[in-house]
C-alpha positions as CSV (number, residue, x, y, z in Angstrom):
1,M,-127.2,-31.9,-9.0
2,R,-124.7,-31.2,-11.7
3,T,-124.3,-27.5,-10.9
4,A,-121.2,-25.5,-11.4
5,R,-118.0,-26.0,-9.5
6,A,-115.8,-28.9,-10.6
7,A,-112.6,-27.1,-9.8
8,A,-113.8,-26.3,-6.3
9,V,-114.9,-29.9,-5.9
10,L,-111.4,-31.1,-6.2
11,A,-109.7,-28.3,-4.4
12,G,-111.0,-29.5,-1.1
13,L,-109.9,-33.0,-1.5
14,A,-106.3,-32.6,-0.7
15,I,-106.9,-32.1,3.0
16,A,-107.0,-34.9,5.5
17,V,-107.4,-34.6,9.2
18,A,-108.2,-36.5,12.4
19,A,-111.5,-38.3,12.4
20,C,-113.7,-39.1,15.4
21,G,-114.7,-42.6,16.4
22,G,-118.0,-43.3,18.1
23,N,-120.9,-45.5,17.3
24,A,-123.6,-47.5,19.0
25,P,-126.2,-50.0,18.1
26,T,-129.9,-49.4,18.4
27,T,-133.4,-50.2,17.4
28,T,-136.0,-47.6,16.5
29,E,-139.3,-47.1,14.6
30,P,-142.0,-44.9,13.1
31,S,-145.6,-44.6,14.1
32,A,-149.0,-45.0,12.6
33,S,-150.8,-41.8,12.0
34,G,-151.0,-40.3,8.6
35,S,-147.5,-39.5,7.3
36,A,-146.8,-36.9,9.8
37,P,-143.2,-36.5,10.8
38,A,-143.4,-37.4,14.4
39,S,-142.4,-34.5,16.5
40,A,-142.6,-35.2,20.2
41,G,-144.4,-32.5,21.8
42,G,-144.8,-33.1,25.5
43,G,-147.2,-35.9,26.0
44,A,-147.4,-39.4,24.4
45,K,-145.1,-39.8,21.5
46,P,-146.9,-40.0,18.1
47,L,-145.7,-43.4,17.1
48,E,-145.8,-45.1,20.5
49,G,-146.4,-48.9,20.0
50,V,-145.7,-48.9,16.3
51,K,-143.2,-51.5,15.1
52,L,-141.1,-51.2,12.0
53,E,-138.5,-53.2,10.2
54,V,-135.7,-51.5,8.1
55,A,-133.4,-53.5,5.9
56,A,-130.1,-52.2,4.6
57,K,-126.8,-53.7,3.5
58,W,-124.7,-52.1,6.3
59,T,-122.8,-54.2,8.8
60,G,-120.2,-53.4,11.4
61,A,-119.5,-49.8,12.2
62,E,-121.8,-48.5,9.4
63,Q,-124.7,-50.5,10.9
64,K,-124.0,-49.2,14.4
65,N,-123.9,-45.6,13.2
66,F,-127.2,-46.0,11.3
67,E,-128.7,-47.6,14.4
68,Q,-127.9,-44.4,16.3
69,V,-130.0,-42.5,13.7
70,L,-132.8,-45.0,14.2
71,K,-132.5,-44.5,18.0
72,A,-133.0,-40.7,17.5
73,F,-136.1,-41.5,15.5
74,T,-137.4,-43.8,18.3
75,D,-136.6,-41.2,21.0
76,K,-138.6,-38.6,19.0
77,T,-141.6,-40.7,18.0
78,G,-141.8,-43.8,20.3
79,A,-141.7,-46.2,17.3
80,Q,-139.7,-49.4,17.6
81,V,-137.4,-50.1,14.7
82,T,-135.8,-53.5,14.0
83,Y,-132.8,-53.5,11.7
84,A,-132.0,-56.3,9.3
85,S,-128.9,-56.6,7.2
86,T,-129.4,-57.6,3.6
87,G,-125.7,-58.4,3.0
88,E,-124.0,-57.3,-0.2
89,D,-126.7,-58.7,-2.5
90,T,-129.7,-56.5,-1.6
91,G,-131.7,-57.9,-4.5
92,A,-131.2,-61.5,-3.4
93,Y,-132.4,-60.7,0.1
94,L,-135.4,-58.6,-0.9
95,G,-136.6,-60.7,-3.9
96,P,-137.9,-63.7,-1.9
97,R,-139.5,-61.4,0.7
98,I,-141.3,-59.4,-1.9
99,Q,-142.5,-62.6,-3.6
100,G,-143.7,-63.9,-0.2
101,K,-145.5,-60.6,0.4
102,N,-143.5,-60.0,3.6
103,P,-141.1,-57.1,2.7
104,P,-139.6,-54.9,5.3
105,D,-141.4,-51.6,6.0
106,V,-138.5,-49.6,4.7
107,A,-135.6,-50.8,2.5
108,I,-132.4,-48.9,1.8
109,L,-131.3,-49.7,-1.7
110,P,-127.6,-49.3,-2.7
111,Q,-128.5,-48.7,-6.4
112,P,-131.0,-46.3,-7.8
113,G,-131.4,-48.9,-10.6
114,L,-133.3,-51.0,-8.0
115,V,-135.8,-48.2,-7.6
116,Q,-136.7,-48.6,-11.2
117,Q,-136.8,-52.4,-11.0
118,Y,-139.0,-52.5,-7.9
119,A,-141.3,-49.8,-9.1
120,E,-142.0,-51.8,-12.2
121,Q,-142.8,-54.8,-10.0
122,D,-145.2,-52.6,-7.9
123,A,-143.1,-53.4,-4.9
124,L,-142.7,-49.8,-3.8
125,K,-145.1,-47.3,-2.2
126,P,-145.0,-43.7,-3.5
127,L,-143.8,-41.2,-1.0
128,S,-146.4,-39.1,0.8
129,D,-146.8,-35.4,0.1
130,D,-145.2,-34.7,3.5
131,V,-142.1,-36.7,2.6
132,I,-141.9,-35.1,-0.9
133,K,-142.2,-31.6,0.7
134,E,-139.2,-32.5,2.9
135,I,-137.2,-33.6,-0.2
136,D,-138.1,-30.5,-2.1
137,A,-136.9,-28.4,0.8
138,N,-133.6,-30.2,1.3
139,Y,-132.4,-31.7,-2.0
140,T,-131.6,-30.5,-5.5
141,P,-133.8,-31.8,-8.3
142,Y,-131.0,-34.2,-9.4
143,W,-131.1,-36.2,-6.2
144,K,-134.9,-36.3,-6.3
145,E,-134.8,-37.6,-9.8
146,L,-132.6,-40.5,-8.8
147,G,-135.3,-41.7,-6.4
148,S,-138.1,-41.4,-9.0
149,A,-139.6,-43.8,-11.6
150,D,-142.3,-43.1,-14.2
151,G,-143.0,-39.7,-12.8
152,K,-143.5,-40.8,-9.2
153,V,-141.1,-40.2,-6.3
154,Y,-140.3,-43.4,-4.4
155,G,-137.0,-42.9,-2.7
156,V,-135.0,-40.5,-0.5
157,L,-131.2,-40.3,-1.1
158,I,-130.2,-40.5,2.5
159,K,-126.5,-41.2,2.3
160,A,-123.9,-40.2,-0.3
161,A,-120.4,-41.6,-1.0
162,H,-117.5,-39.9,-2.6
163,K,-115.9,-42.6,-4.7
164,S,-113.0,-40.7,-6.3
165,L,-110.4,-41.1,-3.6
166,V,-107.2,-43.0,-3.1
167,W,-106.4,-43.6,0.6
168,Y,-102.8,-44.2,1.6
169,R,-100.6,-45.1,4.6
170,S,-98.4,-42.1,5.1
171,Q,-95.5,-44.1,6.5
172,A,-95.4,-46.2,3.3
173,F,-95.2,-43.1,1.2
174,E,-92.5,-41.7,3.4
175,D,-90.5,-44.9,3.3
176,A,-90.6,-44.9,-0.5
177,G,-90.0,-41.2,-0.8
178,V,-93.1,-40.5,-3.0
179,Q,-95.9,-37.9,-2.9
180,P,-99.6,-38.3,-3.9
181,A,-100.0,-38.5,-7.6
182,T,-102.1,-36.1,-9.7
183,T,-102.0,-38.1,-12.9
184,W,-102.3,-41.8,-13.7
185,D,-98.8,-42.0,-15.1
186,E,-97.5,-40.5,-11.8
187,L,-99.6,-43.1,-9.9
188,V,-98.0,-46.0,-11.9
189,K,-94.5,-44.6,-11.5
190,N,-95.0,-44.1,-7.7
191,S,-96.4,-47.6,-7.5
192,Q,-93.2,-49.0,-8.9
193,T,-91.1,-47.0,-6.5
194,I,-93.3,-48.2,-3.6
195,A,-93.0,-51.8,-4.8
196,D,-89.2,-51.4,-5.0
197,S,-89.2,-50.2,-1.4
198,G,-90.6,-53.5,-0.3
199,T,-94.3,-52.7,0.1
200,A,-97.1,-53.7,-2.3
201,P,-98.6,-50.4,-3.5
202,F,-102.2,-51.6,-3.8
203,S,-104.6,-53.5,-1.6
204,L,-107.5,-54.2,-3.9
205,C,-110.8,-55.6,-2.7
206,G,-111.1,-58.2,-5.5
207,A,-113.7,-60.4,-3.7
208,S,-116.1,-57.4,-3.5
209,G,-116.8,-56.8,-7.2
210,W,-118.4,-53.4,-6.7
211,T,-115.0,-51.9,-5.8
212,L,-113.7,-52.9,-9.2
213,T,-116.6,-51.1,-10.9
214,D,-115.7,-48.0,-8.9
215,L,-112.1,-48.3,-10.2
216,F,-113.3,-48.7,-13.8
217,E,-115.8,-45.8,-13.5
218,N,-113.1,-43.3,-12.3
219,V,-110.7,-44.3,-15.1
220,Y,-113.4,-44.3,-17.7
221,L,-114.9,-40.9,-16.7
222,S,-111.4,-39.4,-16.8
223,T,-110.3,-41.0,-20.2
224,A,-113.6,-41.0,-22.1
225,G,-115.2,-37.9,-20.7
226,P,-118.7,-37.2,-19.2
227,E,-120.6,-37.5,-22.5
228,N,-119.4,-41.0,-23.2
229,Y,-119.8,-41.9,-19.5
230,D,-123.5,-41.0,-19.8
231,K,-123.9,-43.0,-23.0
232,L,-122.2,-46.1,-21.6
233,S,-124.2,-45.9,-18.4
234,K,-127.4,-46.2,-20.5
235,H,-125.9,-48.7,-22.9
236,E,-126.2,-46.3,-25.8
237,I,-122.7,-47.2,-26.8
238,P,-121.5,-50.9,-26.6
239,W,-118.9,-52.1,-24.1
240,T,-116.9,-53.1,-27.1
241,D,-116.3,-49.4,-27.8
242,P,-112.6,-48.4,-28.1
243,S,-113.2,-46.0,-25.1
244,V,-113.7,-49.0,-22.9
245,A,-110.6,-50.7,-24.1
246,T,-108.6,-47.5,-23.2
247,A,-109.8,-47.6,-19.6
248,L,-109.1,-51.3,-19.3
249,E,-105.6,-50.8,-20.6
250,K,-105.0,-48.3,-17.9
251,I,-106.3,-50.6,-15.2
252,A,-104.1,-53.4,-16.5
253,Q,-101.0,-51.3,-15.8
254,I,-101.9,-51.9,-12.1
255,V,-103.6,-55.3,-11.9
256,G,-101.2,-56.8,-14.3
257,K,-98.2,-56.6,-12.0
258,Q,-98.0,-59.2,-9.1
259,D,-95.7,-57.0,-7.0
260,F,-98.2,-54.1,-7.2
261,L,-100.9,-56.2,-5.4
262,V,-100.9,-57.2,-1.7
263,D,-100.8,-61.0,-1.8
264,G,-100.7,-61.0,-5.6
265,T,-103.7,-61.7,-7.8
266,S,-104.8,-64.8,-5.9
267,G,-104.8,-63.0,-2.6
268,T,-106.5,-60.0,-4.1
269,M,-109.4,-62.1,-5.4
270,Q,-109.9,-63.5,-1.9
271,T,-109.9,-60.1,-0.2
272,D,-113.2,-58.3,0.4
273,F,-114.1,-54.9,1.6
274,P,-113.2,-54.0,4.4
275,T,-110.4,-56.5,4.7
276,C,-108.5,-54.7,2.0
277,V,-108.4,-51.6,4.3
278,S,-107.1,-53.5,7.3
279,K,-104.3,-55.0,5.1
280,V,-103.1,-51.4,4.6
281,F,-103.7,-49.7,8.0
282,S,-103.6,-52.7,10.4
283,N,-101.4,-55.3,8.8
284,K,-99.4,-52.7,7.0
285,K,-98.9,-55.0,4.0
286,G,-100.0,-52.4,1.4
287,A,-99.7,-48.7,0.8
288,M,-103.0,-47.7,-0.9
289,V,-106.7,-48.5,-1.1
290,I,-108.8,-47.1,-4.0
291,E,-112.2,-46.5,-2.5
292,A,-114.7,-44.0,-1.1
293,D,-114.8,-41.7,1.9
294,F,-116.2,-44.6,4.0
295,V,-112.7,-46.1,4.1
296,A,-112.1,-43.7,7.0
297,V,-114.4,-45.7,9.3
298,E,-112.5,-48.9,8.6
299,A,-109.1,-47.2,8.8
300,V,-110.0,-45.9,12.3
301,N,-111.2,-49.5,13.2
302,S,-107.7,-50.6,12.1
303,G,-106.1,-48.3,14.6
304,A,-105.1,-45.6,12.2
305,K,-105.6,-41.9,12.8
306,V,-107.1,-40.2,9.8
307,G,-105.0,-37.3,8.7
308,E,-101.9,-38.7,10.2
309,D,-101.5,-42.4,9.5
310,A,-104.3,-42.6,6.9
311,K,-104.5,-39.9,4.3
312,Y,-106.1,-39.5,0.9
313,F,-105.8,-37.8,-2.4
314,P,-108.2,-37.2,-5.3
315,F,-108.3,-40.0,-7.9
316,P,-105.6,-39.0,-10.4
317,K,-106.5,-37.9,-13.9
318,A,-106.1,-40.8,-16.3
319,G,-107.3,-38.5,-19.2
320,D,-108.6,-35.0,-19.6
321,T,-111.3,-35.1,-16.9
322,A,-110.7,-35.0,-13.2
323,P,-113.1,-37.7,-12.1
324,V,-115.7,-37.2,-9.3
325,I,-117.9,-40.2,-8.9
326,L,-120.7,-40.2,-6.3
327,G,-122.7,-43.1,-4.9
328,G,-125.6,-43.1,-2.6
329,D,-128.2,-45.1,-0.8
330,V,-132.0,-44.7,-1.4
331,A,-134.6,-45.3,1.3
332,V,-137.9,-46.6,0.0
333,A,-141.2,-47.7,1.6
334,M,-142.2,-51.3,0.8
335,K,-145.3,-51.3,3.0
336,D,-148.1,-48.8,3.0
337,S,-147.8,-47.8,6.6
338,P,-147.7,-44.3,8.2
339,G,-144.7,-45.5,10.2
340,A,-142.7,-46.2,7.1
341,Q,-143.6,-42.7,5.7
342,A,-142.7,-41.1,9.0
343,L,-139.3,-42.7,9.1
344,L,-138.6,-41.6,5.5
345,Q,-139.7,-38.1,6.4
346,F,-137.3,-38.1,9.3
347,L,-134.4,-39.4,7.2
348,A,-135.1,-36.7,4.5
349,S,-135.2,-33.9,7.1
350,K,-132.4,-31.6,8.1
351,E,-132.8,-32.9,11.7
352,G,-132.3,-36.5,10.7
353,G,-129.3,-35.7,8.4
354,E,-127.6,-33.7,11.2
355,V,-127.9,-36.6,13.6
356,W,-126.1,-38.9,11.1
357,A,-123.6,-36.2,10.1
358,K,-122.1,-36.1,13.6
359,L,-121.0,-39.7,13.2
360,P,-118.0,-40.8,11.2
361,G,-118.2,-42.3,7.7
362,Y,-121.3,-40.3,6.5
363,L,-121.9,-37.7,3.9
364,S,-125.3,-36.1,3.3
365,P,-126.7,-35.1,0.0
366,N,-129.1,-32.9,2.0
367,K,-128.1,-29.3,1.1
368,N,-129.4,-27.9,4.4
369,V,-127.2,-30.1,6.6
370,S,-124.4,-27.8,7.5
371,P,-120.9,-29.1,7.0
372,D,-120.2,-27.8,10.6
373,N,-122.0,-31.0,11.8
374,Y,-119.3,-33.3,10.4
375,P,-116.9,-34.6,13.0
376,D,-113.7,-33.6,11.2
377,E,-112.2,-31.4,8.5
378,L,-111.9,-34.2,6.0
379,T,-115.6,-35.0,6.1
380,R,-116.5,-31.3,6.0
381,Q,-114.5,-30.8,2.8
382,L,-116.1,-33.9,1.2
383,G,-119.6,-32.9,2.4
384,Q,-119.2,-29.5,0.7
385,T,-118.1,-31.4,-2.4
386,I,-121.4,-33.3,-2.5
387,V,-123.5,-30.2,-2.1
388,S,-121.7,-28.1,-4.7
389,A,-120.7,-30.6,-7.3
390,G,-119.6,-29.5,-10.7
391,E,-120.7,-30.3,-14.3
392,S,-118.4,-33.3,-14.7
393,V,-119.5,-35.0,-11.6
394,R,-121.3,-38.3,-12.4
395,Y,-123.3,-40.9,-10.4
396,D,-121.8,-44.4,-9.9
397,M,-122.5,-46.0,-13.3
398,S,-123.0,-49.6,-12.0
399,D,-125.6,-48.3,-9.6
400,L,-127.6,-46.8,-12.4
401,A,-127.6,-50.0,-14.4
402,P,-130.1,-52.9,-14.1
403,S,-129.2,-54.8,-11.0
404,A,-128.5,-58.0,-13.0
405,F,-125.6,-56.1,-14.7
406,G,-124.3,-53.6,-12.2
407,G,-125.4,-54.8,-8.7
408,T,-125.3,-58.6,-8.3
409,D,-122.5,-60.5,-6.6
410,G,-120.9,-63.0,-8.9
411,K,-122.7,-61.9,-12.0
412,G,-122.7,-59.2,-14.7
413,E,-120.1,-56.4,-14.5
414,W,-118.9,-57.5,-11.1
415,K,-117.9,-61.0,-12.3
416,V,-116.5,-59.8,-15.6
417,L,-114.2,-57.3,-14.0
418,Q,-113.1,-59.9,-11.4
419,D,-112.2,-62.2,-14.3
420,F,-110.4,-59.3,-15.9
421,V,-108.2,-58.8,-12.8
422,R,-107.3,-62.5,-13.0
423,K,-106.4,-62.1,-16.7
424,P,-105.7,-58.5,-17.5
425,T,-104.1,-59.3,-20.9
426,D,-107.5,-60.3,-22.4
427,I,-109.0,-56.8,-22.9
428,K,-111.0,-57.8,-25.9
429,G,-112.4,-60.8,-24.1
430,A,-113.4,-58.7,-21.2
431,Q,-115.1,-56.2,-23.5
432,Q,-117.1,-58.9,-25.3
433,A,-118.1,-60.5,-22.0
434,L,-119.3,-57.1,-20.6
435,E,-121.3,-56.4,-23.8
436,A,-122.9,-59.8,-23.7
437,E,-124.0,-59.2,-20.0
438,A,-125.2,-55.7,-20.9
439,K,-127.3,-57.0,-23.7
440,K,-129.0,-59.4,-21.4
441,A,-129.7,-56.8,-18.8
442,W,-131.0,-54.1,-21.1
443,K,-133.1,-56.3,-23.3
């Protein structure tokens, strides 16, 4: 989905407006007849009596919103869906269940790299023709490719995340007299001004290692460029490459200053996502959070009004490239049941996408989900960005890597970057540790 509009991509990112609240828990499920999509047409619902389990990492507001989507599927089909949260480490949750031959019917994977891993283990069921037809109608080939392995389609990209954003508390910027930065040097300069005004500029989510990979990827894409980004994501160049050192040096300009971090380094490393968001918008201890569009959900939960109290700006250029990093969640079938295929077909459809799009904190990679469905102008702008992304847009690097390197709590890239935040002067040591972990994961 690397089509042609990088400039337009970023043009829409300077606008922030009021977001809606709204969410509600639910259980729902698909039915057992072929892989037909389940349209309720008058009489008995096609999946009446079918029970289904769906596992995903979401908790809190994100879980409640997804449960509303499942409820729409239940209302349509009669299927009963039970939701199970995997927690941050999806692999650790699913691994024992796969080994015990008791996987959920449908799993939602936070990394496309897991699609490759589980396909190699024969733990996934290929999508039915009906589901693939839905994907072909609603997605660009790039998104379809991310859910495929060895020529077979296993996954549906059902939720996208725009990860090249810096969220800020407008009052903190006003108090310090600064404006959103467009370059990294401006960001560092503004951070010092904000710190001098008595507020820590950054609330980093150091206990959630994936947020540090997002920070690195934005800086690396900007400084090293798309071509090197692709090479590093495939381990075609080593993590000891000078381009990695350049990115880490930039990051050290932020994490190396105690007064730039809410609660200093020690507090940062004990702060997870979404606590880092509440430290900015609820506790008002910090000015900025570097993370994706889904920060809006937690900002609203913290009592902030998006577009007024909570605003955002595009991740500033640290080099020649304006970075746009996308993430996404892939729904796969782990049991060969018509109910599972029916749910995946619903999630891949325009109808399913539009149910979700009306709720806060969601972006759809489905090109036929009209931006008009989104609850606020901010999300409409970001949703259009996802659909019409430019040539320099790249998918989250850690999510493309083997899970042992890019997607495991306390291991691989997550741990090494956490160690780097604790000791940002040791750039060479961080590079060597990253390369050692990469060699193990790509062996």
